[in-house]
Biopython code that builds the backbone (N, CA, C, O; Angstrom):
import numpy as np
from Bio.PDB.StructureBuilder import StructureBuilder

atoms = [
    (1, "MET", "N", (1.124, 52.359, 75.292)),
    (1, "MET", "CA", (-0.219, 52.070, 75.726)),
    (1, "MET", "C", (-1.203, 52.405, 74.602)),
    (1, "MET", "O", (-1.188, 53.513, 74.066)),
    (2, "LEU", "N", (-2.047, 51.450, 74.256)),
    (2, "LEU", "CA", (-3.045, 51.664, 73.212)),
    (2, "LEU", "C", (-4.295, 52.283, 73.811)),
    (2, "LEU", "O", (-4.726, 51.927, 74.908)),
    (3, "THR", "N", (-4.865, 53.217, 73.063)),
    (3, "THR", "CA", (-6.068, 53.886, 73.501)),
    (3, "THR", "C", (-7.119, 53.777, 72.417)),
    (3, "THR", "O", (-6.855, 54.108, 71.261)),
    (4, "LYS", "N", (-8.322, 53.311, 72.779)),
    (4, "LYS", "CA", (-9.443, 53.205, 71.848)),
    (4, "LYS", "C", (-10.365, 54.390, 72.098)),
    (4, "LYS", "O", (-10.818, 54.614, 73.221)),
    (5, "MET", "N", (-10.641, 55.157, 71.021)),
    (5, "MET", "CA", (-11.432, 56.376, 71.167)),
    (5, "MET", "C", (-12.571, 56.421, 70.160)),
    (5, "MET", "O", (-12.408, 56.035, 69.002)),
    (6, "HIS", "N", (-13.735, 56.900, 70.619)),
    (6, "HIS", "CA", (-14.860, 57.154, 69.715)),
    (6, "HIS", "C", (-14.554, 58.455, 68.983)),
    (6, "HIS", "O", (-14.293, 59.479, 69.614)),
    (7, "VAL", "N", (-14.587, 58.416, 67.624)),
    (7, "VAL", "CA", (-14.193, 59.596, 66.862)),
    (7, "VAL", "C", (-15.259, 60.139, 65.924)),
    (7, "VAL", "O", (-15.199, 61.303, 65.529)),
    (8, "ALA", "N", (-16.240, 59.307, 65.560)),
    (8, "ALA", "CA", (-17.262, 59.760, 64.607)),
    (8, "ALA", "C", (-18.348, 58.700, 64.496)),
    (8, "ALA", "O", (-18.311, 57.664, 65.160)),
    (9, "GLN", "N", (-19.314, 58.992, 63.636)),
    (9, "GLN", "CA", (-20.366, 58.034, 63.290)),
    (9, "GLN", "C", (-20.204, 57.703, 61.808)),
    (9, "GLN", "O", (-19.779, 58.554, 61.027)),
    (10, "VAL", "N", (-20.534, 56.494, 61.422)),
    (10, "VAL", "CA", (-20.391, 56.078, 60.026)),
    (10, "VAL", "C", (-21.114, 57.049, 59.094)),
    (10, "VAL", "O", (-20.579, 57.412, 58.046)),
    (11, "GLN", "N", (-22.308, 57.466, 59.460)),
    (11, "GLN", "CA", (-23.085, 58.352, 58.577)),
    (11, "GLN", "C", (-22.450, 59.742, 58.424)),
    (11, "GLN", "O", (-22.873, 60.515, 57.565)),
    (12, "ASP", "N", (-21.449, 60.067, 59.239)),
    (12, "ASP", "CA", (-20.752, 61.352, 59.133)),
    (12, "ASP", "C", (-19.790, 61.401, 57.950)),
    (12, "ASP", "O", (-19.333, 62.479, 57.568)),
    (13, "ILE", "N", (-19.476, 60.234, 57.363)),
    (13, "ILE", "CA", (-18.476, 60.170, 56.297)),
    (13, "ILE", "C", (-19.132, 59.647, 55.029)),
    (13, "ILE", "O", (-19.662, 58.536, 55.008)),
    (14, "ASP", "N", (-19.093, 60.453, 53.970)),
    (14, "ASP", "CA", (-19.659, 60.045, 52.680)),
    (14, "ASP", "C", (-18.850, 58.896, 52.099)),
    (14, "ASP", "O", (-17.658, 58.760, 52.379)),
    (15, "GLU", "N", (-19.514, 58.055, 51.275)),
    (15, "GLU", "CA", (-18.796, 56.994, 50.574)),
    (15, "GLU", "C", (-17.708, 57.623, 49.708)),
    (15, "GLU", "O", (-17.956, 58.605, 49.009)),
    (16, "GLN", "N", (-16.526, 57.064, 49.755)),
    (16, "GLN", "CA", (-15.318, 57.546, 49.084)),
    (16, "GLN", "C", (-14.937, 58.948, 49.558)),
    (16, "GLN", "O", (-14.290, 59.707, 48.837)),
    (17, "GLY", "N", (-15.342, 59.271, 50.762)),
    (17, "GLY", "CA", (-15.009, 60.557, 51.366)),
    (17, "GLY", "C", (-14.113, 60.369, 52.572)),
    (17, "GLY", "O", (-13.698, 59.255, 52.893)),
    (18, "ALA", "N", (-13.823, 61.476, 53.235)),
    (18, "ALA", "CA", (-12.930, 61.448, 54.388)),
    (18, "ALA", "C", (-13.394, 62.422, 55.449)),
    (18, "ALA", "O", (-14.157, 63.352, 55.186)),
    (19, "ARG", "N", (-12.921, 62.187, 56.631)),
    (19, "ARG", "CA", (-13.159, 63.086, 57.757)),
    (19, "ARG", "C", (-11.861, 63.158, 58.542)),
    (19, "ARG", "O", (-11.147, 62.163, 58.665)),
    (20, "THR", "N", (-11.557, 64.320, 59.067)),
    (20, "THR", "CA", (-10.341, 64.507, 59.858)),
    (20, "THR", "C", (-10.707, 64.651, 61.319)),
    (20, "THR", "O", (-11.650, 65.358, 61.674)),
    (21, "VAL", "N", (-9.946, 63.968, 62.164)),
    (21, "VAL", "CA", (-10.101, 64.111, 63.607)),
    (21, "VAL", "C", (-8.723, 64.384, 64.201)),
    (21, "VAL", "O", (-7.706, 63.907, 63.697)),
    (22, "VAL", "N", (-8.712, 65.151, 65.269)),
    (22, "VAL", "CA", (-7.472, 65.437, 65.979)),
    (22, "VAL", "C", (-7.544, 64.723, 67.320)),
    (22, "VAL", "O", (-8.475, 64.917, 68.102)),
    (23, "ILE", "N", (-6.545, 63.899, 67.561)),
    (23, "ILE", "CA", (-6.458, 63.149, 68.804)),
    (23, "ILE", "C", (-5.126, 63.499, 69.447)),
    (23, "ILE", "O", (-4.066, 63.067, 68.992)),
    (24, "GLY", "N", (-5.197, 64.287, 70.511)),
    (24, "GLY", "CA", (-3.961, 64.773, 71.122)),
    (24, "GLY", "C", (-3.241, 65.664, 70.138)),
    (24, "GLY", "O", (-3.791, 66.671, 69.692)),
    (25, "ASP", "N", (-2.004, 65.301, 69.790)),
    (25, "ASP", "CA", (-1.239, 66.091, 68.824)),
    (25, "ASP", "C", (-1.202, 65.424, 67.448)),
    (25, "ASP", "O", (-0.406, 65.811, 66.592)),
    (26, "GLN", "N", (-2.065, 64.419, 67.232)),
    (26, "GLN", "CA", (-2.087, 63.699, 65.966)),
    (26, "GLN", "C", (-3.345, 64.029, 65.167)),
    (26, "GLN", "O", (-4.454, 64.040, 65.701)),
    (27, "GLU", "N", (-3.150, 64.297, 63.885)),
    (27, "GLU", "CA", (-4.280, 64.497, 62.982)),
    (27, "GLU", "C", (-4.453, 63.213, 62.188)),
    (27, "GLU", "O", (-3.517, 62.738, 61.544)),
    (28, "VAL", "N", (-5.661, 62.652, 62.239)),
    (28, "VAL", "CA", (-5.952, 61.372, 61.604)),
    (28, "VAL", "C", (-7.035, 61.574, 60.551)),
    (28, "VAL", "O", (-8.028, 62.261, 60.790)),
    (29, "ALA", "N", (-6.833, 60.965, 59.381)),
    (29, "ALA", "CA", (-7.833, 60.989, 58.320)),
    (29, "ALA", "C", (-8.549, 59.641, 58.316)),
    (29, "ALA", "O", (-7.911, 58.589, 58.282)),
    (30, "ILE", "N", (-9.883, 59.684, 58.350)),
    (30, "ILE", "CA", (-10.693, 58.469, 58.290)),
    (30, "ILE", "C", (-11.371, 58.451, 56.926)),
    (30, "ILE", "O", (-12.056, 59.402, 56.551)),
    (31, "PHE", "N", (-11.175, 57.367, 56.192)),
    (31, "PHE", "CA", (-11.731, 57.235, 54.851)),
    (31, "PHE", "C", (-12.801, 56.154, 54.830)),
    (31, "PHE", "O", (-12.661, 55.106, 55.460)),
    (32, "ARG", "N", (-13.871, 56.430, 54.092)),
    (32, "ARG", "CA", (-14.914, 55.422, 53.875)),
    (32, "ARG", "C", (-14.817, 54.982, 52.423)),
    (32, "ARG", "O", (-15.076, 55.763, 51.508)),
    (33, "LEU", "N", (-14.442, 53.729, 52.221)),
    (33, "LEU", "CA", (-14.225, 53.208, 50.880)),
    (33, "LEU", "C", (-15.542, 52.795, 50.229)),
    (33, "LEU", "O", (-16.566, 52.688, 50.904)),
    (34, "SER", "N", (-15.514, 52.563, 48.924)),
    (34, "SER", "CA", (-16.737, 52.237, 48.185)),
    (34, "SER", "C", (-17.357, 50.923, 48.644)),
    (34, "SER", "O", (-18.554, 50.712, 48.450)),
    (35, "ASP", "N", (-16.559, 50.023, 49.257)),
    (35, "ASP", "CA", (-17.119, 48.764, 49.766)),
    (35, "ASP", "C", (-17.704, 48.927, 51.172)),
    (35, "ASP", "O", (-18.160, 47.956, 51.775)),
    (36, "GLY", "N", (-17.687, 50.174, 51.695)),
    (36, "GLY", "CA", (-18.248, 50.452, 53.014)),
    (36, "GLY", "C", (-17.261, 50.344, 54.155)),
    (36, "GLY", "O", (-17.564, 50.743, 55.280)),
    (37, "SER", "N", (-16.071, 49.803, 53.876)),
    (37, "SER", "CA", (-15.072, 49.680, 54.938)),
    (37, "SER", "C", (-14.473, 51.043, 55.277)),
    (37, "SER", "O", (-14.526, 51.975, 54.476)),
    (38, "LEU", "N", (-13.911, 51.140, 56.461)),
    (38, "LEU", "CA", (-13.285, 52.374, 56.921)),
    (38, "LEU", "C", (-11.803, 52.130, 57.150)),
    (38, "LEU", "O", (-11.406, 51.056, 57.600)),
    (39, "ARG", "N", (-10.996, 53.120, 56.842)),
    (39, "ARG", "CA", (-9.556, 53.072, 57.067)),
    (39, "ARG", "C", (-9.142, 54.391, 57.710)),
    (39, "ARG", "O", (-9.707, 55.443, 57.411)),
    (40, "ALA", "N", (-8.151, 54.324, 58.597)),
    (40, "ALA", "CA", (-7.653, 55.534, 59.264)),
    (40, "ALA", "C", (-6.137, 55.573, 59.146)),
    (40, "ALA", "O", (-5.449, 54.594, 59.435)),
    (41, "VAL", "N", (-5.630, 56.726, 58.717)),
    (41, "VAL", "CA", (-4.188, 56.913, 58.555)),
    (41, "VAL", "C", (-3.790, 58.305, 59.044)),
    (41, "VAL", "O", (-4.621, 59.200, 59.198)),
    (42, "GLU", "N", (-2.519, 58.444, 59.273)),
    (42, "GLU", "CA", (-1.933, 59.749, 59.576)),
    (42, "GLU", "C", (-2.294, 60.691, 58.432)),
    (42, "GLU", "O", (-2.172, 60.307, 57.268)),
    (43, "ASN", "N", (-2.728, 61.895, 58.725)),
    (43, "ASN", "CA", (-3.214, 62.829, 57.699)),
    (43, "ASN", "C", (-2.089, 63.701, 57.153)),
    (43, "ASN", "O", (-2.214, 64.924, 57.076)),
    (44, "ARG", "N", (-0.989, 63.053, 56.774)),
    (44, "ARG", "CA", (0.162, 63.815, 56.289)),
    (44, "ARG", "C", (0.955, 62.966, 55.312)),
    (44, "ARG", "O", (1.497, 61.928, 55.691)),
    (45, "CYS", "N", (1.028, 63.392, 54.070)),
    (45, "CYS", "CA", (1.804, 62.671, 53.064)),
    (45, "CYS", "C", (3.287, 62.720, 53.449)),
    (45, "CYS", "O", (3.776, 63.768, 53.871)),
    (46, "PRO", "N", (4.009, 61.601, 53.309)),
    (46, "PRO", "CA", (5.431, 61.602, 53.676)),
    (46, "PRO", "C", (6.308, 62.415, 52.724)),
    (46, "PRO", "O", (7.471, 62.674, 53.031)),
    (47, "HIS", "N", (5.769, 62.818, 51.578)),
    (47, "HIS", "CA", (6.551, 63.570, 50.600)),
    (47, "HIS", "C", (6.707, 65.039, 51.001)),
    (47, "HIS", "O", (7.809, 65.494, 51.307)),
    (48, "LYS", "N", (5.601, 65.769, 50.995)),
    (48, "LYS", "CA", (5.652, 67.204, 51.298)),
    (48, "LYS", "C", (4.609, 67.628, 52.324)),
    (48, "LYS", "O", (4.338, 68.818, 52.486)),
    (49, "GLY", "N", (4.023, 66.651, 53.018)),
    (49, "GLY", "CA", (3.097, 66.980, 54.095)),
    (49, "GLY", "C", (1.682, 67.312, 53.676)),
    (49, "GLY", "O", (0.928, 67.884, 54.464)),
    (50, "GLY", "N", (1.299, 66.969, 52.452)),
    (50, "GLY", "CA", (-0.070, 67.240, 52.001)),
    (50, "GLY", "C", (-1.100, 66.545, 52.874)),
    (50, "GLY", "O", (-0.857, 65.451, 53.385)),
    (51, "ARG", "N", (-2.249, 67.183, 53.041)),
    (51, "ARG", "CA", (-3.331, 66.612, 53.863)),
    (51, "ARG", "C", (-4.048, 65.537, 53.046)),
    (51, "ARG", "O", (-4.776, 65.844, 52.102)),
    (52, "LEU", "N", (-3.835, 64.281, 53.418)),
    (52, "LEU", "CA", (-4.405, 63.165, 52.678)),
    (52, "LEU", "C", (-5.924, 63.194, 52.671)),
    (52, "LEU", "O", (-6.545, 62.706, 51.727)),
    (53, "SER", "N", (-6.530, 63.752, 53.699)),
    (53, "SER", "CA", (-7.989, 63.843, 53.764)),
    (53, "SER", "C", (-8.559, 64.690, 52.628)),
    (53, "SER", "O", (-9.757, 64.621, 52.350)),
    (54, "GLU", "N", (-7.729, 65.477, 51.977)),
    (54, "GLU", "CA", (-8.162, 66.310, 50.859)),
    (54, "GLU", "C", (-7.885, 65.652, 49.514)),
    (54, "GLU", "O", (-8.173, 66.225, 48.463)),
    (55, "GLY", "N", (-7.316, 64.433, 49.551)),
    (55, "GLY", "CA", (-6.982, 63.715, 48.325)),
    (55, "GLY", "C", (-8.149, 62.925, 47.777)),
    (55, "GLY", "O", (-9.200, 62.816, 48.410)),
    (56, "MET", "N", (-7.950, 62.370, 46.581)),
    (56, "MET", "CA", (-8.979, 61.578, 45.921)),
    (56, "MET", "C", (-8.783, 60.105, 46.267)),
    (56, "MET", "O", (-7.679, 59.571, 46.164)),
    (57, "VAL", "N", (-9.875, 59.457, 46.680)),
    (57, "VAL", "CA", (-9.837, 58.038, 47.020)),
    (57, "VAL", "C", (-10.140, 57.226, 45.772)),
    (57, "VAL", "O", (-11.129, 57.469, 45.080)),
    (58, "CYS", "N", (-9.274, 56.257, 45.495)),
    (58, "CYS", "CA", (-9.464, 55.339, 44.370)),
    (58, "CYS", "C", (-9.249, 53.929, 44.888)),
    (58, "CYS", "O", (-8.130, 53.557, 45.241)),
    (59, "GLY", "N", (-10.311, 53.148, 44.934)),
    (59, "GLY", "CA", (-10.198, 51.797, 45.473)),
    (59, "GLY", "C", (-9.822, 51.851, 46.935)),
    (59, "GLY", "O", (-10.543, 52.432, 47.746)),
    (60, "SER", "N", (-8.684, 51.242, 47.282)),
    (60, "SER", "CA", (-8.221, 51.250, 48.673)),
    (60, "SER", "C", (-6.982, 52.120, 48.842)),
    (60, "SER", "O", (-6.136, 51.856, 49.696)),
    (61, "ALA", "N", (-6.884, 53.160, 48.016)),
    (61, "ALA", "CA", (-5.746, 54.079, 48.093)),
    (61, "ALA", "C", (-6.251, 55.518, 48.019)),
    (61, "ALA", "O", (-7.369, 55.789, 47.581)),
    (62, "VAL", "N", (-5.390, 56.424, 48.462)),
    (62, "VAL", "CA", (-5.689, 57.850, 48.353)),
    (62, "VAL", "C", (-4.529, 58.508, 47.615)),
    (62, "VAL", "O", (-3.371, 58.134, 47.799)),
    (63, "HIS", "N", (-4.851, 59.491, 46.781)),
    (63, "HIS", "CA", (-3.835, 60.250, 46.059)),
    (63, "HIS", "C", (-3.635, 61.582, 46.767)),
    (63, "HIS", "O", (-4.588, 62.335, 46.965)),
    (64, "CYS", "N", (-2.406, 61.869, 47.144)),
    (64, "CYS", "CA", (-2.103, 63.126, 47.825)),
    (64, "CYS", "C", (-2.509, 64.297, 46.925)),
    (64, "CYS", "O", (-2.229, 64.283, 45.727)),
    (65, "PRO", "N", (-3.165, 65.306, 47.497)),
    (65, "PRO", "CA", (-3.620, 66.436, 46.680)),
    (65, "PRO", "C", (-2.485, 67.334, 46.174)),
    (65, "PRO", "O", (-2.698, 68.123, 45.253)),
    (66, "LEU", "N", (-1.299, 67.232, 46.751)),
    (66, "LEU", "CA", (-0.200, 68.106, 46.316)),
    (66, "LEU", "C", (0.529, 67.582, 45.085)),
    (66, "LEU", "O", (0.682, 68.311, 44.105)),
    (67, "HIS", "N", (0.979, 66.337, 45.118)),
    (67, "HIS", "CA", (1.808, 65.819, 44.035)),
    (67, "HIS", "C", (1.356, 64.447, 43.545)),
    (67, "HIS", "O", (2.106, 63.754, 42.856)),
    (68, "ASP", "N", (0.125, 64.050, 43.902)),
    (68, "ASP", "CA", (-0.504, 62.829, 43.391)),
    (68, "ASP", "C", (0.197, 61.540, 43.807)),
    (68, "ASP", "O", (0.068, 60.527, 43.121)),
    (69, "TRP", "N", (0.927, 61.556, 44.900)),
    (69, "TRP", "CA", (1.504, 60.307, 45.401)),
    (69, "TRP", "C", (0.361, 59.397, 45.813)),
    (69, "TRP", "O", (-0.605, 59.847, 46.429)),
    (70, "LYS", "N", (0.469, 58.116, 45.473)),
    (70, "LYS", "CA", (-0.562, 57.135, 45.812)),
    (70, "LYS", "C", (-0.166, 56.416, 47.094)),
    (70, "LYS", "O", (0.918, 55.840, 47.184)),
    (71, "ILE", "N", (-1.051, 56.454, 48.083)),
    (71, "ILE", "CA", (-0.786, 55.842, 49.384)),
    (71, "ILE", "C", (-1.880, 54.818, 49.669)),
    (71, "ILE", "O", (-3.070, 55.130, 49.645)),
    (72, "TYR", "N", (-1.447, 53.593, 49.938)),
    (72, "TYR", "CA", (-2.391, 52.512, 50.221)),
    (72, "TYR", "C", (-2.928, 52.644, 51.638)),
    (72, "TYR", "O", (-2.162, 52.727, 52.598)),
    (73, "LEU", "N", (-4.248, 52.663, 51.758)),
    (73, "LEU", "CA", (-4.887, 52.859, 53.056)),
    (73, "LEU", "C", (-4.855, 51.602, 53.915)),
    (73, "LEU", "O", (-5.077, 51.680, 55.123)),
    (74, "THR", "N", (-4.586, 50.461, 53.322)),
    (74, "THR", "CA", (-4.539, 49.209, 54.083)),
    (74, "THR", "C", (-3.253, 49.065, 54.887)),
    (74, "THR", "O", (-3.263, 48.516, 55.988)),
    (75, "ASN", "N", (-2.137, 49.561, 54.333)),
    (75, "ASN", "CA", (-0.853, 49.398, 55.027)),
    (75, "ASN", "C", (-0.057, 50.691, 55.176)),
    (75, "ASN", "O", (0.988, 50.691, 55.828)),
    (76, "GLY", "N", (-0.520, 51.786, 54.594)),
    (76, "GLY", "CA", (0.156, 53.077, 54.714)),
    (76, "GLY", "C", (1.340, 53.274, 53.795)),
    (76, "GLY", "O", (1.997, 54.313, 53.852)),
    (77, "CYS", "N", (1.631, 52.291, 52.943)),
    (77, "CYS", "CA", (2.804, 52.388, 52.071)),
    (77, "CYS", "C", (2.506, 53.218, 50.823)),
    (77, "CYS", "O", (1.390, 53.226, 50.304)),
    (78, "VAL", "N", (3.543, 53.912, 50.363)),
    (78, "VAL", "CA", (3.472, 54.703, 49.142)),
    (78, "VAL", "C", (3.766, 53.783, 47.958)),
    (78, "VAL", "O", (4.609, 52.890, 48.045)),
    (79, "GLN", "N", (3.051, 54.016, 46.840)),
    (79, "GLN", "CA", (3.284, 53.213, 45.644)),
    (79, "GLN", "C", (4.663, 53.509, 45.078)),
    (79, "GLN", "O", (5.069, 54.668, 44.990)),
    (80, "GLU", "N", (5.384, 52.459, 44.693)),
    (80, "GLU", "CA", (6.698, 52.620, 44.054)),
    (80, "GLU", "C", (6.530, 53.273, 42.698)),
    (80, "GLU", "O", (5.481, 53.084, 42.084)),
    (81, "PRO", "N", (7.483, 54.023, 42.193)),
    (81, "PRO", "CA", (8.859, 54.113, 42.676)),
    (81, "PRO", "C", (9.049, 55.114, 43.817)),
    (81, "PRO", "O", (10.157, 55.249, 44.336)),
    (82, "ASP", "N", (7.969, 55.829, 44.220)),
    (82, "ASP", "CA", (8.081, 56.736, 45.359)),
    (82, "ASP", "C", (8.285, 55.904, 46.619)),
    (82, "ASP", "O", (7.984, 54.711, 46.637)),
    (83, "GLN", "N", (8.792, 56.530, 47.661)),
    (83, "GLN", "CA", (9.097, 55.801, 48.885)),
    (83, "GLN", "C", (8.541, 56.527, 50.094)),
    (83, "GLN", "O", (8.441, 57.753, 50.108)),
    (84, "GLY", "N", (8.179, 55.753, 51.111)),
    (84, "GLY", "CA", (7.695, 56.317, 52.360)),
    (84, "GLY", "C", (6.449, 55.599, 52.825)),
    (84, "GLY", "O", (5.941, 54.694, 52.162)),
    (85, "SER", "N", (5.971, 56.020, 53.974)),
    (85, "SER", "CA", (4.748, 55.432, 54.514)),
    (85, "SER", "C", (4.156, 56.383, 55.547)),
    (85, "SER", "O", (4.808, 57.317, 56.013)),
    (86, "VAL", "N", (2.910, 56.116, 55.885)),
    (86, "VAL", "CA", (2.216, 56.850, 56.939)),
    (86, "VAL", "C", (1.739, 55.840, 57.973)),
    (86, "VAL", "O", (1.627, 54.649, 57.682)),
    (87, "SER", "N", (1.462, 56.313, 59.163)),
    (87, "SER", "CA", (0.930, 55.441, 60.210)),
    (87, "SER", "C", (-0.501, 55.044, 59.873)),
    (87, "SER", "O", (-1.276, 55.853, 59.362)),
    (88, "VAL", "N", (-0.840, 53.803, 60.160)),
    (88, "VAL", "CA", (-2.180, 53.263, 59.948)),
    (88, "VAL", "C", (-2.757, 52.920, 61.312)),
    (88, "VAL", "O", (-2.055, 52.382, 62.169)),
    (89, "TYR", "N", (-4.028, 53.227, 61.517)),
    (89, "TYR", "CA", (-4.672, 52.991, 62.805)),
    (89, "TYR", "C", (-5.815, 51.991, 62.667)),
    (89, "TYR", "O", (-6.518, 51.979, 61.657)),
    (90, "GLU", "N", (-5.995, 51.160, 63.678)),
    (90, "GLU", "CA", (-7.070, 50.178, 63.699)),
    (90, "GLU", "C", (-8.409, 50.902, 63.839)),
    (90, "GLU", "O", (-8.554, 51.816, 64.650)),
    (91, "VAL", "N", (-9.379, 50.477, 63.036)),
    (91, "VAL", "CA", (-10.717, 51.066, 63.059)),
    (91, "VAL", "C", (-11.732, 49.983, 63.418)),
    (91, "VAL", "O", (-11.686, 48.877, 62.879)),
    (92, "GLU", "N", (-12.636, 50.303, 64.317)),
    (92, "GLU", "CA", (-13.740, 49.399, 64.666)),
    (92, "GLU", "C", (-15.042, 50.163, 64.528)),
    (92, "GLU", "O", (-15.109, 51.364, 64.790)),
    (93, "ILE", "N", (-16.077, 49.442, 64.111)),
    (93, "ILE", "CA", (-17.406, 50.031, 63.977)),
    (93, "ILE", "C", (-18.356, 49.264, 64.883)),
    (93, "ILE", "O", (-18.414, 48.036, 64.830)),
    (94, "ASP", "N", (-19.091, 49.976, 65.701)),
    (94, "ASP", "CA", (-20.159, 49.357, 66.487)),
    (94, "ASP", "C", (-21.354, 49.241, 65.551)),
    (94, "ASP", "O", (-21.977, 50.244, 65.202)),
    (95, "GLN", "N", (-21.669, 48.023, 65.151)),
    (95, "GLN", "CA", (-22.719, 47.801, 64.151)),
    (95, "GLN", "C", (-24.091, 48.298, 64.619)),
    (95, "GLN", "O", (-24.903, 48.732, 63.802)),
    (96, "ALA", "N", (-24.345, 48.238, 65.906)),
    (96, "ALA", "CA", (-25.653, 48.659, 66.427)),
    (96, "ALA", "C", (-25.847, 50.168, 66.348)),
    (96, "ALA", "O", (-26.922, 50.647, 65.986)),
    (97, "SER", "N", (-24.794, 50.916, 66.690)),
    (97, "SER", "CA", (-24.932, 52.376, 66.759)),
    (97, "SER", "C", (-24.285, 53.118, 65.602)),
    (97, "SER", "O", (-24.587, 54.290, 65.378)),
    (98, "GLY", "N", (-23.385, 52.449, 64.849)),
    (98, "GLY", "CA", (-22.649, 53.123, 63.780)),
    (98, "GLY", "C", (-21.483, 53.943, 64.293)),
    (98, "GLY", "O", (-20.894, 54.714, 63.536)),
    (99, "ALA", "N", (-21.138, 53.794, 65.562)),
    (99, "ALA", "CA", (-20.016, 54.541, 66.143)),
    (99, "ALA", "C", (-18.690, 54.005, 65.590)),
    (99, "ALA", "O", (-18.501, 52.797, 65.450)),
    (100, "ILE", "N", (-17.786, 54.926, 65.282)),
    (100, "ILE", "CA", (-16.455, 54.583, 64.790)),
    (100, "ILE", "C", (-15.450, 54.783, 65.915)),
    (100, "ILE", "O", (-15.421, 55.834, 66.556)),
    (101, "PHE", "N", (-14.629, 53.770, 66.149)),
    (101, "PHE", "CA", (-13.577, 53.822, 67.157)),
    (101, "PHE", "C", (-12.228, 53.624, 66.477)),
    (101, "PHE", "O", (-12.091, 52.791, 65.580)),
    (102, "ILE", "N", (-11.230, 54.398, 66.913)),
    (102, "ILE", "CA", (-9.865, 54.262, 66.427)),
    (102, "ILE", "C", (-8.982, 53.908, 67.607)),
    (102, "ILE", "O", (-9.129, 54.461, 68.697)),
    (103, "THR", "N", (-8.064, 52.982, 67.379)),
    (103, "THR", "CA", (-7.096, 52.618, 68.424)),
    (103, "THR", "C", (-5.752, 53.223, 68.061)),
    (103, "THR", "O", (-5.199, 52.958, 66.994)),
    (104, "LEU", "N", (-5.237, 54.043, 68.974)),
    (104, "LEU", "CA", (-3.909, 54.662, 68.801)),
    (104, "LEU", "C", (-2.920, 54.000, 69.736)),
    (104, "LEU", "O", (-1.745, 54.368, 69.753)),
]
sb = StructureBuilder()
sb.init_structure("model")
sb.init_model(0)
sb.init_chain("A")
sb.init_seg("    ")
for serial, (resi, resn, name, xyz) in enumerate(atoms, 1):
    if name == "N":
        sb.init_residue(resn, " ", resi, " ")
    sb.init_atom(name, np.array(xyz, "f"), 0.0, 1.0, " ", f" {name:<3s}", serial, name[0])
structure = sb.get_structure()
């Protein structure tokens, strides 16, 4: 069953920054990219569990703060030759209010 939840406001997240939200037992990182788009992924690197929300955003990817693994925010895949992926969540923005919704 999919659940759509209000998690933040657009103005709460700096450009090229991140915000962490906990939904049930899942920690989700929401990133605001330089083009203004938002992406939401599982906040755990598949390598050693680094908190992706603490990583550096470059374009549409984030670099894990522990070992610099590059993870694409569009599909959750790790850049080769490393292997793995994280869950990616659908993000919607209410243009009138700036409310951010994530579907789990």
